[in-house]
C-alpha positions, 0 to 999 in steps of 0.5 A, a space after each residue: 500499499 502506498 500512503 499520500 506524501 508526508 514530511 520526513 522525520 529523522 527516523 525516515 532519513 535513512 529509508 529516503 537515503 536508501 531510495 535516492 541512492 538506488 535511483 541516482 545510481 546510474 546518474 552521469 554525475 555520480 558515476 564520474 565522482 564514483 567510477 567504481 560501481 561497488 565504491 559508488 554503492 557504499 558511498 550514495 547512501 551516506 551521501 544522501 543521508 548527509 545531504 537530506 539530514 544537514 541540508 535539505 530538511 534544514 532549509 527546504 522541505 523533504 517529503 516521502 510516500 510510504 511504501 510496504 518496504 520503506 520509502 516509495 517516493 522521495 521529493 525535496 527542495 529548497 527555497 530560492 537563495 537558501 544556503 546551508 549554514 556552515 555550522 551544519 556543513 561542519 556537523 555533516 562531515 563526519 558522514 559526508 567525508 567517508 561517502 566522498 573517499 577523503 
């Protein structure tokens, strides 16, 4: 069963990140950043987790559609001019840097 869209909670972020990682696995930009498919498969979930948790949830809106086994759809947007606070960027680094391989 699929539900109506709803705002994500902290508990939803991992499921949303996993769905985004699967959806963008073959994306040309992500394939360029992580050319090795195995490395990309490991990197994308924490990359999207950090992006959602420390950027989009703070400044914009993240909504999901529940499916029977987790997130069935994710939509995110930020208002014009939104800039991630420096403190949020610094807080994201422990999750983000391992994802990008630094």
